[in-house]
C-alpha positions in Angstrom: -17.9 -15.0 -9.0 -17.0 -11.4 -9.7 -17.5 -9.1 -6.7 -20.0 -6.4 -7.3 -20.4 -2.8 -5.5 -23.0 -4.6 -3.3 -20.4 -6.9 -1.7 -18.3 -3.9 -1.2 -21.2 -2.1 0.7 -21.8 -5.3 2.4 -18.4 -5.6 3.6 -18.1 -2.0 5.0 -21.5 -2.4 6.7 -20.2 -5.2 8.7 -17.4 -2.9 10.0 -19.8 -0.4 12.1 -18.1 1.3 15.0 -14.8 -0.4 14.2 -14.4 1.9 11.3 -14.8 4.8 13.2 -11.9 3.1 15.9 -9.6 2.4 13.5 -8.0 5.5 12.7 -7.5 6.1 16.8 -5.9 2.6 16.9 -2.1 2.5 17.3 -1.5 -0.7 15.6 -3.8 0.1 12.7 -4.6 3.6 11.4 -3.1 6.3 13.9 -0.1 6.8 11.7 -2.1 7.0 8.5 -4.5 9.3 10.1 -1.7 11.4 11.4 0.4 11.4 7.9 -3.3 12.3 6.0 -3.9 15.3 8.4 -0.2 16.7 8.0 -0.9 16.4 4.2 -4.4 18.0 4.5 -2.7 20.7 6.9 -0.1 21.4 4.3 -1.9 21.5 1.2 -5.8 22.2 1.7 -6.7 26.1 1.4 -7.5 28.2 4.0 -11.1 27.9 4.2 -14.0 26.5 1.6 -16.1 23.7 1.1 -14.8 20.3 1.5 -16.5 16.7 -0.2 -15.5 13.7 1.8 -16.6 11.0 -0.4 -16.0 7.7 0.7 -15.6 9.2 4.4 -17.3 6.8 6.2 -18.3 7.2 10.0 -16.9 10.8 9.5 -13.6 11.0 11.5 -12.1 13.3 8.8 -15.1 15.3 8.1 -15.3 16.2 12.3 -11.6 16.7 12.3 -11.9 19.4 9.3 -15.2 20.8 10.8 -13.1 21.6 13.8 -10.9 23.6 11.6 -13.4 25.6 9.9 -13.9 23.9 6.8 -17.6 23.2 5.7 -17.9 19.5 5.0 -20.3 17.4 2.9 -19.6 14.0 3.9 -20.8 10.9 1.8 -20.1 7.1 1.7 -21.5 4.0 0.1 -22.3 2.5 3.5 -25.9 3.3 5.1 -24.7 1.8 8.4 -21.7 4.0 8.4 -23.4 7.0 7.3 -25.7 6.3 10.2 -22.9 6.4 12.6 -21.4 9.6 11.0 -24.7 11.3 11.7 -24.8 10.2 15.5 -21.1 11.3 15.6 -21.9 14.5 14.2 -24.9 15.3 16.2 -22.9 14.7 19.3 -20.2 17.4 18.5 -20.0 20.9 18.8 -19.1 21.3 15.2 -22.1 19.7 13.8 -23.3 23.0 11.9 -20.3 23.1 9.7 -21.2 19.4 8.4 -23.4 20.7 5.6 -24.7 17.2 4.5 -24.4 13.3 5.4 -25.4 11.2 2.7 -25.2 7.8 1.0 -23.5 8.2 -2.4 -21.3 6.4 -4.8 -18.2 8.2 -6.1 -19.2 7.5 -9.6 -22.2 9.4 -9.4 -21.5 13.0 -8.0 -24.8 14.4 -9.6 -26.4 15.7 -6.6 -23.5 18.2 -6.6 -22.9 21.0 -9.0 -20.0 21.6 -11.2 -17.3 23.4 -9.3 -19.0 22.9 -5.8 -16.1 22.4 -3.8 -12.7 23.8 -3.1 -11.3 20.3 -2.3 -12.4 16.7 -2.3 -11.1 13.7 -0.3 -11.8 10.3 -1.7 -10.1 8.1 1.0 -11.4 5.0 0.0 -13.3 4.4 -3.2 -10.6 4.3 -5.7 -9.1 1.1 -4.4 -12.7 -0.5 -4.9 -12.8 0.4 -8.6 -11.3 -2.7 -10.5 -13.4 -1.9 -13.7 -11.5 0.8 -15.5 -14.6 2.5 -16.7 -15.7 2.8 -13.2 -12.2 4.2 -12.2 -12.6 7.0 -15.4 -16.0 7.7 -14.4 -15.1 8.3 -10.4 -12.3 10.7 -11.5 -14.2 12.5 -14.2 -16.8 13.1 -11.2 -13.9 14.2 -8.8 -12.7 16.8 -11.2 -16.5 18.0 -12.1 -17.5 19.0 -8.7 -13.9 20.6 -7.9 -13.3 24.1 -9.0 -10.3 25.3 -10.7 -7.0 25.0 -8.6 -9.0 23.0 -5.9 -7.1 20.2 -4.2 -7.6 16.5 -4.6 -6.6 14.0 -1.8 -7.0 10.4 -3.0 -6.1 7.0 -1.4 -5.0 4.2 -3.4 -3.5 1.0 -3.0 -0.4 -0.5 -4.6 -0.7 -4.1 -5.9 1.9 -5.5 -3.6 -0.3 -4.5 -0.8 -2.8 -7.1 -1.9 -0.1 -9.9 -2.3 1.2 -9.3 1.1 -2.3 -9.4 2.7 -3.1 -12.8 1.1 0.5 -14.1 2.3 -0.3 -12.9 5.8 -3.8 -14.4 6.2 -3.9 -18.2 6.7 -7.2 -19.0 5.0 -6.6 -16.8 2.0 -3.1 -18.1 1.1 -5.0 -20.8 -1.0 -5.3 -18.1 -3.7 -1.4 -17.9 -4.1 -1.5 -21.4 -5.9 -4.1 -19.9 -8.3 -2.6 -18.9 -11.8 -5.9 -16.8 -12.7 -5.7 -15.2 -9.3 -2.2 -14.1 -9.3 -2.3 -12.9 -13.0 -5.3 -10.7 -12.4 -3.7 -9.4 -9.3 -0.1 -8.8 -10.5 -0.6 -7.9 -14.0 -4.1 -6.1 -13.8 -4.3 -5.2 -10.2 -7.8 -6.6 -9.6 -8.2 -8.1 -6.3 -11.2 -10.8 -6.0 -11.6 -12.5 -2.7 -14.1 -15.2 -2.6 -13.8 -15.9 1.0 -17.1 -14.8 2.4 -17.1 -11.4 4.3 -13.5 -10.5 3.6 -12.1 -7.3 1.7 -12.6 -7.7 -2.1 -13.5 -5.8 -5.2 -10.1 -4.3 -4.9 -7.8 -2.3 -7.5 -3.7 -2.0 -7.1 -1.9 0.8 -8.7 1.5 0.7 -9.9 2.8 4.1 -8.4 4.4 5.2 -11.6 1.1 5.2 -13.1 -0.9 7.4 -10.8 0.0 10.7 -11.8 -0.4 10.4 -15.3 -3.8 8.6 -14.6 -4.8 11.8 -12.7 -3.4 14.3 -15.4 -6.1 12.8 -17.8 -8.6 14.4 -16.1 -7.0 17.8 -15.4 -4.9 17.5 -12.3 -1.2 18.4 -11.6 0.5 16.1 -8.8 1.5 17.9 -6.0 2.6 14.8 -3.8 2.4 11.0 -3.8 3.0 9.3 -0.1 3.2 6.3 1.4 0.3 6.8 4.1 2.1 4.7 6.7 5.7 6.0 5.6 8.1 3.3 5.9 6.7 1.6 9.0 3.4 -0.2 7.8 4.3 -3.0 10.1 6.2 -1.4 12.7 3.2 1.1 14.3 3.0 -0.9 17.4 6.9 -0.2 18.4 6.2 3.4 17.0 3.1 3.9 19.6 5.5 2.6 22.4 8.0 4.9 21.4 5.6 7.5 22.2 4.9 6.7 25.6 8.5 5.8 26.7 10.4 8.7 24.8 8.1 11.6 23.6 11.0 13.6 22.2 12.3 10.6 20.3 8.8 9.8 19.2 8.1 13.5 17.8 11.4 13.3 15.9 10.6 10.1 14.5 7.2 11.4 13.2 9.1 14.3 11.5 11.4 11.8 9.7 8.5 9.4 8.9 6.8 12.3 6.9 9.6 13.6 5.7 10.5 10.2 3.8 7.0 9.5 3.2 7.2 10.6 -0.4 10.2 8.8 -1.4 9.9 6.9 -4.6 11.6 4.0 -3.5 8.9 2.9 -0.8 6.1 3.6 -2.5 5.2 0.2 -4.5 5.7 -1.6 -1.1 3.2 0.7 1.0 -0.1 -0.3 2.7 -1.9 2.7 1.2 -0.9 5.5 -1.0 -1.9 9.3 -0.8 -2.1 11.4 -4.1 -2.6 14.9 -3.6 -3.3 17.1 -6.9 -4.5 20.1 -8.0 -7.0 20.9 -10.9 -5.6 22.8 -13.2 -6.9 26.6 -13.2 
């Protein structure tokens, strides 16, 4: 059965507090968080309004609020939005989080044209296997962003879904399905029939990312592998931070420097696209 948006919502509802913790875990999301923070620090305007669509429990929203941005946080999951409200309420920077609301990236009609100086979409686009849905989400992203504003969009390469299928024992049966493999490798569509698992995914070809967003008025600024060259070496990297902080700092500098190497993008776990809306 083809996954629906309700399946995706249910998957993230089930994460709860773990989704807040994920970006702090050294063997999971900490490197992704650090590299994305580096991109935001490098390419965000000095201040202004930011929409964090698909922002889950608010880890990025609060990080931005701490740095003086006014943030609107939205997500498909009511459970994650409730967690975000609690996290923000307990923060000294809550006054700069303007709104926390359940919303779908395909429909941003709540907000006016050119309402934001930057938009983060660090999840929605790899859950839009229907081309019409991707087009609608990209149009909405462009519409609410001011001319010259910056977009930060997370994507997944299709080989990441193939690696995932190889790695998880009770999902490996899909490898013997010609329909599954064709849908994944030819169309980028990841449909997982194991109950409660990640499903409704879309995997990109890295060479197609910039042309896709260019159709909606964006000029590419960067395309990075969000875990650089070490998606499977994050635990040793965390151990290095404890054993030799200076070496760890040097390693992180190098990992950020090479994250945009085109030769690594197709084998990344996640990609981070940074684009500027034409003015």
